[in-house]
C-alpha positions in Angstrom: 102.5 139.3 100.0 102.0 137.5 96.7 104.4 134.8 95.5 104.1 132.9 92.2 105.9 129.8 90.8 106.3 129.4 87.1 109.4 127.1 86.9 107.1 124.0 87.3 103.3 123.9 87.8 101.9 127.4 87.9 100.9 128.1 91.5 100.5 131.1 93.7 100.3 132.1 97.3 99.1 135.1 99.2 100.5 135.4 102.7 101.4 131.7 102.8 97.9 130.5 101.7 97.7 128.9 98.3 95.5 130.7 95.7 93.0 128.9 93.6 94.1 129.9 90.1 91.5 128.1 88.1 91.8 126.0 84.9 94.9 125.8 82.6 93.8 128.5 80.2 93.2 130.9 83.1 96.6 130.1 84.5 98.1 130.7 81.0 96.7 134.3 81.2 98.3 134.7 84.6 101.6 133.3 83.4 101.7 135.7 80.4 101.1 138.7 82.7 103.8 137.5 85.1 106.3 137.0 82.3 105.7 140.4 80.8 107.8 142.3 83.3 104.9 144.7 84.0 104.3 145.6 80.4 100.6 145.8 79.5 99.0 143.0 77.5 95.9 143.7 75.5 93.0 141.2 75.5 93.8 140.4 71.9 97.4 139.6 72.7 96.2 137.3 75.6 93.7 135.6 73.3 96.4 135.0 70.7 98.6 133.4 73.4 95.8 131.1 74.3 94.4 130.1 70.9 96.9 131.3 68.3 95.9 133.0 65.1 92.6 131.0 64.9 91.1 132.5 68.1 87.3 132.1 68.3 85.1 135.1 68.2 84.4 134.8 71.9 88.1 134.7 72.8 88.3 138.3 74.1 85.2 137.9 76.2 86.6 134.7 77.6 89.9 136.5 78.4 88.0 139.2 80.3 86.2 136.4 82.3 89.6 134.9 83.2 90.9 138.3 84.3 87.8 138.8 86.5 88.3 135.4 88.1 92.0 136.1 88.7 91.2 139.4 90.4 88.8 137.5 92.7 91.4 134.9 93.4 93.9 137.7 94.4 91.5 138.8 97.1 92.7 142.0 98.9 95.5 142.3 96.4 93.3 142.4 93.3 94.2 146.1 92.8 97.6 144.9 91.7 96.0 143.5 88.5 95.8 146.9 86.7 93.7 147.7 83.6 94.2 150.8 81.6 94.0 151.9 77.9 97.1 149.9 77.1 95.7 146.6 78.4 96.3 144.5 81.6 99.4 144.2 83.7 100.4 142.9 87.1 102.1 145.6 89.3 104.5 143.3 91.1 108.3 143.4 91.8 110.4 140.8 89.8 111.0 138.8 93.0 107.3 138.0 93.3 107.9 135.1 90.9 110.5 132.3 90.9 111.5 133.4 87.4 112.5 136.8 88.9 114.3 135.2 91.8 116.1 132.9 89.4 117.4 135.8 87.4 118.4 137.7 90.6 120.5 134.7 91.8 122.1 134.3 88.3 123.0 138.1 88.3 124.6 137.8 91.7 126.6 134.8 90.6 127.9 136.7 87.6 129.1 139.5 89.8 130.7 137.0 92.2 132.6 135.5 89.2 133.7 138.9 88.1 135.1 139.5 91.6 136.9 136.2 91.7 134.5 134.7 94.3 133.8 131.3 92.8 132.4 129.8 96.0 129.8 132.5 96.2 129.0 132.1 92.6 128.4 128.4 93.0 126.1 129.1 96.0 124.0 131.5 94.0 123.9 129.3 90.9 122.7 126.5 93.1 120.1 128.7 94.6 118.8 129.6 91.2 118.7 126.0 89.9 116.9 124.9 93.1 113.9 127.0 92.1 113.4 124.8 89.1 110.7 122.2 89.9 110.3 120.0 86.9 108.9 121.2 83.6 108.3 125.0 83.5 104.7 126.1 83.1 103.7 122.4 83.4 100.2 121.5 82.3 99.5 124.7 80.3 98.6 124.7 76.6 99.4 126.8 73.6 102.2 127.9 71.3 103.1 130.9 73.5 103.6 128.5 76.4 105.7 126.1 74.4 108.0 128.9 73.3 108.4 130.2 76.8 108.9 126.7 78.1 111.7 126.1 75.6 113.3 129.5 76.4 113.3 128.7 80.2 114.7 125.2 79.6 117.6 126.6 77.6 118.2 129.3 80.2 118.4 126.6 82.9 120.9 124.6 80.9 123.0 127.7 80.3 123.1 128.4 84.1 123.9 124.7 84.8 126.9 125.0 82.5 128.0 128.2 84.2 127.7 126.4 87.5 129.8 123.4 86.3 132.5 125.7 85.0 132.6 127.4 88.5 132.8 123.9 90.1 135.6 122.9 87.7 137.5 126.1 88.7 137.2 125.0 92.3 138.6 121.6 91.5 135.4 119.7 92.1 135.5 117.7 88.8 135.1 114.3 90.4 132.0 115.3 92.3 130.2 116.5 89.1 131.1 113.7 86.6 128.0 111.5 87.3 125.7 114.5 87.1 127.3 115.7 83.9 126.9 112.2 82.4 123.2 112.3 83.1 122.7 115.8 81.7 124.8 115.1 78.6 122.8 111.9 77.9 119.7 114.1 77.9 121.3 116.7 75.5 123.1 114.5 72.9 123.8 117.4 70.6 124.7 120.1 73.1 128.4 120.5 72.5 129.0 122.8 75.5 127.6 120.2 77.9 129.7 117.4 76.4 132.8 119.6 76.6 132.3 120.0 80.3 131.8 116.3 80.7 135.0 115.4 78.8 137.0 117.9 80.8 135.6 116.7 84.1 136.4 113.1 83.2 139.9 114.0 82.1 140.7 116.0 85.2 139.4 113.1 87.3 141.9 110.7 85.7 139.3 109.0 83.6 141.0 109.6 80.2 139.7 106.5 78.5 136.2 107.4 79.4 136.8 111.0 78.3 138.0 109.8 74.9 134.9 107.6 74.5 132.7 110.5 75.5 134.3 112.7 72.9 133.9 110.0 70.2 130.3 109.5 71.1 129.4 113.2 70.6 131.5 113.3 67.4 129.5 110.4 65.9 126.2 111.8 67.0 126.9 115.2 65.4 128.1 113.4 62.2 125.1 111.1 62.0 122.3 113.5 62.8 123.6 116.9 61.6 126.4 115.9 59.2 129.0 118.2 60.9 132.1 117.7 63.1 132.5 119.0 66.6 133.2 122.7 67.1 136.6 124.3 67.6 136.5 124.3 71.4 135.6 120.6 71.6 138.2 119.7 69.0 140.8 121.7 70.8 140.0 119.9 74.1 140.4 116.6 72.3 143.9 117.7 71.0 144.9 118.7 74.5 143.9 115.2 75.8 145.9 113.5 73.0 149.0 115.4 73.9 148.6 115.3 77.7 148.5 119.0 77.9 149.3 120.2 81.5 146.5 122.7 81.1 144.1 119.8 81.7 145.7 118.7 85.0 143.3 118.9 88.0 143.4 121.9 90.1 143.6 121.7 93.9 140.3 120.6 95.4 138.6 123.2 97.6 135.3 121.4 98.3 134.3 120.8 101.9 134.7 117.2 103.2 131.5 115.2 102.9 129.5 114.7 106.2 127.1 111.7 106.5 123.6 112.9 106.7 121.9 112.6 110.2 118.3 113.7 109.5 116.4 111.6 112.0 114.3 113.7 114.3 115.1 113.2 118.0 113.7 110.1 119.8 110.7 110.7 122.1 111.7 111.2 125.8 108.8 108.8 126.7 108.3 105.5 125.0 106.1 102.8 126.5 105.4 99.3 125.6 105.7 97.8 122.1 108.3 95.3 123.3 106.9 92.5 121.0 106.8 94.8 118.0 110.4 96.0 118.7 111.6 92.5 119.0 109.9 91.6 115.7 111.5 94.7 114.0 115.0 93.8 115.3 114.5 90.2 114.0 113.9 91.6 110.5 117.5 92.9 110.2 120.0 90.5 108.6 123.2 89.5 110.3 126.6 91.1 109.5 127.5 88.1 107.2 124.2 88.1 105.3 124.3 88.9 101.6 123.8 92.5 100.5 120.1 93.4 100.3 117.9 96.3 101.2 115.6 95.6 104.2 112.2 97.3 103.9 109.8 97.4 106.9 106.3 98.8 106.5 104.7 99.9 109.7 101.0 100.5 109.4 98.1 101.3 111.7 95.3 103.8 112.5 95.9 107.5 112.9 97.3 108.3 116.4 98.5 104.8 117.2 102.1 105.8 117.4 103.6 104.6 114.1 106.1 107.6 113.8 107.1 107.3 117.5 107.7 103.6 117.1 109.6 104.0 113.9 111.8 106.8 115.4 112.5 104.8 118.5 113.6 101.7 116.6 115.6 103.8 114.1 117.6 105.4 116.9 118.2 102.0 118.4 119.8 100.6 115.2 121.2 103.8 113.7 124.8 102.8 114.6 124.5 99.9 112.2 124.2 102.3 109.3 127.4 104.5 109.4 126.8 106.1 106.0 123.9 108.2 107.3 120.2 108.5 108.1 117.7 110.1 105.8 114.3 111.2 106.9 111.3 112.6 105.0 107.7 113.3 106.1 105.8 112.4 103.0 102.6 114.1 104.4 100.5 111.5 102.7 97.3 112.7 104.4 97.9 116.4 104.2 96.0 118.4 101.6 99.1 118.4 99.4 101.4 115.4 99.8 105.1 115.5 99.1 106.0 114.5 95.6 108.5 111.6 95.6 110.6 113.4 93.0 111.0 116.3 95.5 112.0 113.9 98.2 114.6 112.3 95.9 116.0 115.8 95.3 116.3 116.5 99.0 117.9 113.2 99.6 120.5 113.8 96.8 121.4 117.1 98.3 121.7 115.5 101.8 124.1 113.0 100.2 126.3 115.8 98.9 125.0 116.4 95.4 124.8 120.2 94.7 121.3 121.4 94.0 122.5 122.6 90.6 123.6 119.1 89.7 120.3 117.3 90.6 118.9 116.0 87.3 115.7 117.6 86.2 114.2 114.4 84.7 112.7 112.1 87.3 114.2 108.9 85.9 117.7 110.4 85.8 117.2 111.8 89.4 116.2 108.4 90.7 119.0 106.7 88.9 121.6 109.0 90.4 120.0 108.5 93.9 120.2 104.7 93.6 123.7 104.9 92.3 124.9 106.9 95.3 123.2 104.5 97.7 124.5 101.3 96.0 127.6 100.9 98.1 126.4 102.6 101.2 124.7 101.4 104.5 122.1 104.1 105.1 118.9 104.1 107.2 115.9 105.8 105.5 112.7 106.7 107.4 109.9 107.4 105.0 107.2 108.7 107.3 103.4 109.1 106.7 103.1 107.7 103.2 99.7 107.5 101.7 100.3 105.1 98.8 102.9 102.9 97.3 103.6 105.4 94.4 105.1 107.8 97.0 107.5 105.1 98.3 108.7 103.0 95.4 110.9 105.7 93.8 112.6 106.2 97.2 113.6 102.6 97.6 117.3 101.9 97.1 118.5 99.3 94.6 121.4 97.1 95.6 122.6 98.2 99.0 122.7 97.2 102.7 120.3 99.9 103.7 117.3 99.8 106.0 114.1 101.5 104.8 111.4 102.1 107.4 108.0 103.2 106.0 105.0 104.3 108.1 101.5 104.6 106.7 97.9 104.7 107.9 97.0 102.8 104.7 97.9 99.5 103.1 101.0 99.8 100.9 100.3 96.6 98.9 102.6 97.8 96.0 105.5 98.2 98.4 104.8 94.8 100.0 104.5 93.1 96.6 107.7 94.8 95.3 109.9 94.1 98.3 108.3 91.0 99.9 108.3 92.9 103.2 105.4 91.7 105.5 103.7 94.7 107.0 103.8 95.3 110.7 100.5 96.5 112.0 100.6 98.5 115.3 97.4 98.1 117.4 96.2 100.0 120.4 98.4 99.8 123.5 97.7 97.1 126.0 96.1 98.3 129.2 99.4 97.7 131.1 101.4 99.7 128.5 98.9 102.5 128.5 99.2 102.7 132.3 103.0 102.7 131.9 102.8 105.6 129.5 100.7 107.6 132.0 103.2 106.7 134.8 106.1 108.0 132.7 104.3 111.2 131.8 102.4 112.0 135.0 104.5 110.3 137.6 104.3 106.7 138.9 103.2 107.7 142.5 100.4 109.9 141.2 99.1 107.1 138.9 99.5 104.4 141.6 97.6 106.6 144.1 94.5 106.9 141.9 93.8 103.6 140.1 90.2 104.4 139.3 91.0 107.7 137.7 93.9 106.0 135.8 91.6 103.4 134.4 89.1 106.0 133.4 91.8 107.8 131.4 92.8 104.6 129.7 89.3 103.7 128.9 88.3 107.2 127.6 91.4 107.4 125.5 90.7 103.9 124.1 94.4 103.1 124.7 95.3 105.2 121.7 98.8 106.7 122.3 98.0 110.1 120.7 94.8 110.5 122.9 96.8 109.5 126.0 99.5 112.1 125.2 96.9 114.9 124.6 95.2 114.1 127.9 98.6 114.0 129.7 99.5 117.4 128.3 96.2 118.9 129.5 96.6 117.3 133.0 100.2 118.6 133.3 98.9 122.1 132.5 97.0 122.0 135.8 98.3 121.9 139.4 99.8 118.6 140.5 97.9 119.2 143.8 94.6 118.7 142.1 93.2 115.1 142.5 93.5 113.2 139.3 89.8 112.1 139.5 88.7 115.8 139.6 90.7 116.7 136.5 89.4 113.6 134.7 85.8 114.5 135.6 86.3 118.1 134.3 88.0 116.9 131.1 85.6 114.3 130.0 82.3 115.3 131.5 79.2 113.0 131.7 78.8 112.6 127.9 81.6 111.1 125.8 83.0 113.7 123.4 86.1 114.3 121.4 86.4 117.8 122.9 88.7 116.4 125.6 91.2 115.6 122.8 91.1 119.0 121.1 94.4 120.9 120.6 95.5 124.1 118.9 98.1 122.2 116.8 96.3 120.2 114.2 99.0 117.6 114.1 98.0 116.4 117.6 94.3 117.2 117.5 92.3 114.0 117.4 89.6 115.4 115.2 92.1 116.9 112.7 94.1 113.7 112.6 91.1 111.5 112.0 89.7 114.1 109.5 92.7 113.6 107.3 92.1 109.9 107.1 88.3 110.4 106.6 88.9 112.9 103.8 91.0 110.4 101.9 88.0 108.1 101.5 85.7 108.0 98.5 82.2 109.2 99.0 80.8 105.7 99.3 83.5 104.6 101.7 83.0 107.8 103.8 79.2 107.1 103.9 79.9 103.5 105.1 82.2 104.8 107.8 79.5 107.2 109.0 76.7 104.7 109.0 78.7 102.2 111.1 78.3 104.6 114.0 74.6 103.6 114.1 75.5 100.0 114.8 75.5 99.6 118.6 77.9 96.6 119.0 81.6 96.5 119.4 81.9 94.7 116.1 79.7 94.6 113.0 79.3 91.8 110.5 79.5 92.3 106.7 75.8 91.7 106.1 74.8 94.1 108.8 77.1 96.7 107.3 75.5 96.1 103.8 72.1 96.6 105.4 73.2 99.9 107.0 74.3 101.2 103.7 71.6 99.5 101.6 74.2 98.0 99.2 75.1 94.5 98.2 77.4 92.3 100.2 80.0 92.6 97.4 79.8 96.4 97.4 79.9 96.5 101.2 83.0 94.4 101.3 84.7 96.7 98.8 83.7 99.8 100.7 84.9 98.3 104.0 88.2 97.4 102.4 88.7 101.1 101.6 87.9 102.0 105.2 90.2 99.3 106.7 92.9 100.3 104.3 93.3 103.6 106.2 92.7 101.8 109.5 89.5 103.7 110.4 88.1 100.3 111.2 89.8 96.9 111.7 88.8 93.5 110.3 89.0 91.7 113.6 87.9 88.4 112.0 86.9 87.4 108.4 83.8 89.5 107.6 83.7 91.2 111.0 84.8 94.8 111.7 85.6 96.7 114.8 86.9 100.1 116.0 87.6 102.0 119.2 85.4 104.5 120.9 87.2 107.6 119.5 86.6 106.4 116.0 83.0 105.7 116.8 82.6 109.2 118.3 84.2 110.8 115.2 81.9 108.8 112.9 78.9 109.9 114.9 79.8 113.5 114.5 79.8 113.1 110.7 76.3 111.6 110.7 73.6 113.6 108.9 70.0 114.3 109.8 67.8 112.3 112.2 65.6 111.2 109.3 68.5 109.4 107.6 69.4 107.8 110.9 65.9 106.4 111.5 65.8 105.0 107.9 69.2 103.4 108.4 68.3 101.9 111.8 65.1 100.5 110.3 67.2 98.6 107.8 69.5 97.4 110.6 66.5 96.3 112.7 65.2 94.3 109.7 68.6 92.7 109.2 68.8 91.6 112.9 65.2 90.4 113.0 65.4 88.4 109.8 68.7 86.9 110.6 67.8 86.0 114.2 64.5 84.4 113.0 66.5 82.3 110.4 69.0 81.3 113.1 66.3 80.3 115.5 64.7 78.1 112.9 68.0 76.5 112.1 68.5 75.7 115.8 65.1 74.2 116.3 62.1 73.1 114.3 60.0 73.8 117.4 59.2 77.3 116.4 55.6 78.6 116.6 56.3 82.3 116.3 54.7 84.2 113.4 57.0 85.3 110.5 59.0 88.5 110.8 57.7 91.9 109.7 57.9 93.0 106.1 61.5 94.1 105.4 62.6 97.5 104.1 64.4 97.9 100.8 68.2 97.3 100.9 68.2 94.8 103.8 70.7 92.0 103.5 70.1 89.2 106.1 73.1 87.0 106.9 73.1 83.7 105.1 73.0 80.8 107.6 73.4 77.5 105.9 73.2 75.3 109.0 72.9 75.1 112.7 76.7 75.6 113.3 76.5 78.9 111.4 73.4 79.9 113.4 75.2 79.4 116.7 78.3 81.2 115.4 76.2 84.2 114.4 74.7 84.4 117.9 78.1 84.1 119.6 79.4 86.9 117.4 76.3 89.1 117.9 75.4 88.5 121.5 77.1 91.7 122.7 75.1 93.8 120.2 71.8 91.9 120.3 70.5 93.4 123.5 71.4 96.9 122.5 69.8 96.5 119.1 66.6 95.3 121.0 66.7 98.3 123.2 67.0 100.6 120.2 64.2 98.9 118.4 61.9 99.8 121.3 63.4 103.3 121.5 62.8 103.9 117.8 59.2 102.7 118.2 59.7 99.5 116.2 57.6 97.6 118.7 56.6 94.7 116.4 60.3 94.2 115.6 61.2 94.3 119.3 59.0 91.5 120.6 59.7 89.3 117.6 63.4 89.8 117.9 63.4 89.0 121.6 61.5 85.8 120.8 64.0 84.8 118.1 66.9 85.2 120.6 65.3 82.9 123.2 66.9 79.6 122.2 70.4 81.1 122.1 70.1 83.0 125.4 68.8 79.9 127.1 71.4 77.5 125.7 74.2 79.9 126.4 72.8 80.4 129.9 72.4 84.2 129.4 69.3 84.0 131.6 69.4 87.6 132.7 69.6 88.7 129.1 66.6 86.4 128.4 64.7 88.1 131.2 65.6 91.6 130.2 64.8 90.9 126.5 61.3 89.7 127.2 60.6 92.5 129.6 61.3 94.9 126.7 59.3 92.6 124.5 56.3 92.8 126.8 56.4 96.6 126.9 56.7 96.8 123.1 53.9 94.3 122.5 51.7 96.2 124.9 52.6 99.5 123.2 51.7 98.0 119.9 48.4 96.5 121.3 49.5 93.1 120.0 48.1 90.5 122.5 49.8 87.6 120.7 53.1 89.4 121.1 52.3 89.9 124.8 51.7 86.2 125.1 55.1 85.3 123.6 56.7 87.9 125.9 55.1 86.3 129.0 56.2 82.9 127.8 59.8 84.2 127.4 59.7 85.8 130.9 58.5 82.5 132.4 61.3 80.7 130.7 63.8 83.1 132.2 62.2 82.9 135.7 62.4 79.1 135.6 66.1 79.2 134.9 66.6 81.7 137.7 64.4 79.6 140.1 61.8 82.3 140.5 58.7 80.1 140.8 56.0 82.6 141.6 56.9 84.9 138.8 57.4 82.0 136.4 53.9 80.6 137.1 52.3 84.1 136.8 53.8 84.7 133.3 53.0 81.2 132.0 49.4 81.6 133.1 49.2 84.9 131.4 50.6 83.4 128.2 48.2 80.4 128.3 45.2 82.7 128.7 46.2 85.0 125.9 46.9 82.1 123.5 43.6 80.5 124.4 41.7 83.8 123.7 43.5 84.1 120.4 42.8 80.5 119.4 46.5 79.8 118.7 46.5 76.1 119.1 50.1 75.4 118.3 51.4 78.2 120.5 49.1 76.9 123.3 50.5 73.4 122.9 54.1 74.7 123.2 53.1 76.8 126.1 51.7 73.8 127.9 55.0 72.0 127.2 56.9 74.9 128.8 54.5 74.8 131.7 56.1 71.5 132.7 59.3 73.4 133.6 57.3 75.5 136.1 55.8 72.4 137.7 59.2 70.8 137.8 60.6 73.8 139.6 57.6 73.4 142.0 58.6 69.7 142.5 55.4 68.6 140.9 56.4 66.1 138.2 53.0 64.5 138.0 51.4 67.8 137.1 54.1 68.4 134.6 53.3 65.0 133.0 49.7 66.0 132.7 50.6 69.3 130.9 52.9 67.4 128.5 50.2 64.8 127.7 47.7 67.6 127.0 50.3 69.3 124.7 50.8 66.0 122.8 47.1 65.7 122.3 46.9 69.3 120.8 49.9 68.5 118.5 48.3 65.3 117.3 45.1 67.2 116.5 47.2 69.6 114.4 49.0 66.8 112.7 52.3 68.3 113.7 54.8 65.5 114.0 57.8 67.4 115.5 55.4 68.9 118.1 54.2 65.4 119.0 57.8 64.3 119.3 58.9 67.0 121.7 55.8 66.5 123.8 56.4 62.8 123.9 60.0 63.3 124.9 58.8 65.7 127.7 56.4 63.0 128.9 59.3 60.5 129.0 61.3 63.0 131.2 58.6 63.1 133.8 57.9 59.4 133.7 61.6 58.9 134.6 61.3 61.6 137.3 58.5 59.8 139.0 60.4 56.5 138.9 58.7 54.9 135.9 62.0 54.6 133.9 61.0 51.5 132.1 58.0 53.4 130.6 60.2 56.4 129.8 62.6 54.5 127.5 60.2 53.5 124.7 58.6 57.0 124.8 62.1 58.5 124.1 62.6 56.2 121.1 59.1 57.2 119.9 60.1 60.8 120.2 63.4 60.3 118.4 61.5 58.9 115.4 59.3 62.0 115.3 61.9 64.7 115.9 63.7 66.0 112.7 67.3 65.0 112.3 68.5 68.6 112.4 66.6 69.6 115.5 69.6 69.3 117.8 68.1 71.5 120.5 65.3 69.0 121.1 67.2 65.8 120.3 69.8 66.6 122.9 66.9 66.7 125.5 65.8 63.3 124.3 69.3 61.8 124.7 69.6 63.3 128.2 66.3 61.7 129.3 67.2 58.4 127.8 70.6 58.4 129.5 68.9 59.3 132.9 66.4 56.5 132.5 69.1 53.9 131.6 71.3 55.0 134.5 68.4 54.6 137.0 67.7 51.2 135.4 71.3 50.2 136.0 71.9 49.9 132.2 75.2 51.9 132.4 76.5 51.0 129.0 73.3 52.1 127.3 73.4 55.2 129.5 76.9 56.1 128.3 75.9 55.7 124.7 72.9 58.1 125.2 74.9 60.6 127.1 77.7 60.6 124.5 75.1 61.6 121.9 74.0 64.4 124.2 77.6 65.6 124.7 78.0 65.7 120.9 74.8 67.8 120.5 75.7 70.2 123.3 79.1 70.7 121.7 77.4 71.7 118.5 75.2 74.1 120.4 78.1 75.5 122.3 76.2 74.8 125.5 79.4 74.3 127.5 77.8 74.1 131.0 75.3 71.5 129.9 78.1 69.6 128.3 80.0 69.5 131.6 76.9 68.3 133.4 76.5 65.4 131.0 80.2 64.5 131.1 79.9 64.2 134.9 77.0 61.7 134.4 79.1 59.7 132.0 81.9 59.5 134.5 79.4 58.2 137.1 78.4 55.5 134.7 82.0 54.6 134.0 82.7 54.4 137.7 79.7 52.1 138.1 81.2 49.9 135.3 84.6 50.1 137.2 86.3 51.8 134.2 88.1 54.2 136.4 90.8 55.3 133.9 88.1 56.3 131.3 86.2 58.0 134.1 89.3 60.0 134.9 89.7 61.1 131.3 86.1 62.3 131.1 86.4 64.2 134.4 89.6 65.9 133.2 87.7 66.9 130.0 84.9 68.3 132.1 87.3 70.2 134.3 89.0 71.8 131.2 85.7 73.0 129.9 84.6 74.2 133.3 87.7 76.4 133.7 86.5 78.4 130.7 83.2 79.2 132.3 82.3 81.8 134.9 81.1 80.3 138.2 77.6 81.7 137.9 77.1 79.9 134.6 77.8 76.5 136.2 74.9 76.7 138.7 75.0 75.3 142.2 74.7 71.6 141.4 77.6 71.1 139.0 80.9 70.6 140.9 83.6 68.8 139.1 85.7 68.8 142.2 83.2 66.7 144.1 83.2 64.1 141.3 86.9 64.1 141.2 87.1 63.6 144.9 84.7 60.7 144.6 86.9 59.2 141.8 89.9 59.4 144.1 88.1 57.7 146.9 86.9 54.9 144.6 90.4 54.4 143.3 
């Protein structure tokens, strides 16, 4: 069935599905056929309607093209667009258009008036006027259209006047005065409209205003047309002057007004959100507060439960707003959003304004709406807004109303206009997610299968919509089935969004996310897709810029658009995160494998370049070759100093190992071994020793696959470093020997010297400090031969360490000072070792004050490096020195500081030798 609208923008539907009617001129052809009451129109007539008398020579051909396209748009109903020798016509009943329906309602109203049924007449007049949706034939060009538009406007005004007369006959004069004032203001010379206004005012007991209204129309007619009011209006004025009983109000027959109660029902299950609810309640003013409208904007990602939260809160506070509750779903992310002018119309009707009296002009409509709310206490829920422009016209002016707005996006315009801080709903906490499952599936069932429950919570990413979908699917199966079996069948071995599919698009995860994704610009949508190739839980701004091959400024702008619709979240300045369901959806939107490989190459370059820069910030003792040549579009993170380098690693440590694995998987073997080497300082200082081990195992495989013997040497050296930290002596010695042999074969003197220095750790692990001293001395000789001062410094510091270890502390002290002169001021990673060695030597020499000074320098350096376990170890040594100096109070303060840091660490990170409790017990005994 075909249905067309002309009393507004020209639109059409076939069996409920909107037709694509083409450009304005093509729609004009359609409108002329629809308004011709089935009479044929020749191509020449249609061309004249489009172009007037000056139609181009191609006009008729163009008209035929439009006819062809319209037939195609009509689909299976194209046979209704008939062509014969007389021209073109549409074979449709009058009620196929809103114009035909309008006339049908008006005819029925006329019959009702003839039969003395004014109530029925008012109903039909209202039905006719409700079909008018703004300017008729909106957006169409041409003189023909202008003439038809003017005719329709006059017809609407005539029907409105007939409606008002019927309302006056029913004694509803007071209800229509405000609407008549608005309409009369828009028609300053239409005497019939002003006559109705004056009569309604007079019957409402507003004689003074009625006199002023008459005087205003009289002056306007005189000034603009040079005439006096007509006989009817003058007679009405005479009746008013003499208090004619004919003007007395008739008995009111209108129904009593009922406050609107439009809120949808509250959900039977509502879990969590206690803090958000408390915050929402705090936003409401007290009873004695001055009149003001409270606006609360609730924002968050699709499916996070904004509407459920808003409804739950609205029902809790509805009793505070006795003048009614208004609700509208603005459908901001549907293909066609609700026009705020239509929402105002619906609200006016809910507030008791007859459809026929709703002003046609948007400004007048909004003015009437705000006037009606001015002295009322109403609750308005504006659900699912897309942008501020949808919301601002719906905000009351002066009132004591509450407006709750929900949106996936940022409504900065609303926030700026109202000063209302937005409330962002995040994913449910784990406890709240379990509570939701307990309410839906039964507390006993959930408590009986904690593993299956946790699997549901994790797979659903604690997203309320996903949890609800899964609960619905579980409840559709027998309650006798084990929850674990149902979960296994729902989710399968590979994570997929299929488990969250639903026949209703409003609760289908893909459909819900698609509507947010579709709202993005092409660039922002591409950025969202490419983020799926980043393996970490969060991604930095520079990494995102590298993924998309755009500048940092452009990446920031694109990510702002994605965060505005809550498809990602800015978890910290310049860092972005999302949950697994969003990642899965983004992955589904990715294009071909070739693009993915090119994108990951840029990401690999970004990580390698940034990690190499960070490693060089952390230590000048860096003998690795430079990174690979970078691809176009790569944007490394700018690291200005050591603090930023450490911060970068802390932020990226969760992603770093996965990036390394993917480098190897994509065959970027040169990247892989270099990246592993660049991470070594951070993994060592942060005591991520198993990561250090795994990283260099990957590095060794990649370097071997690439046939790069130098890369293999660095990988062996990294493996030996990890083995030493994990007390695996045999493996540590094997790998360091392999590294030495490969570096010697390649003639890499600097790398050989650093490897000899690292060999000292193996000998120390083997309780052979003398052999360690010999390796350190050989390394110093090699560095001196290269003229590399920092290398000489680190080797000298290492020699001092082993002099101290073999009891030659007096010789160790000057070596440390020699090393301190050679080590660069910014080389905190090596300087901290020198201060430790110096502190140990002074302690053994009984020079406790000097030891405390050296150790304090070490503590400061470890704090900069965020090497917390090392910091605790040195603090314990400081406390020992202070006890030796009988400064017990200071020792206690230092121990408490150490204990506070230790409580933030996992036990494994502390190692077996660091026990603050033992030192605390010692302090107690001493005291």
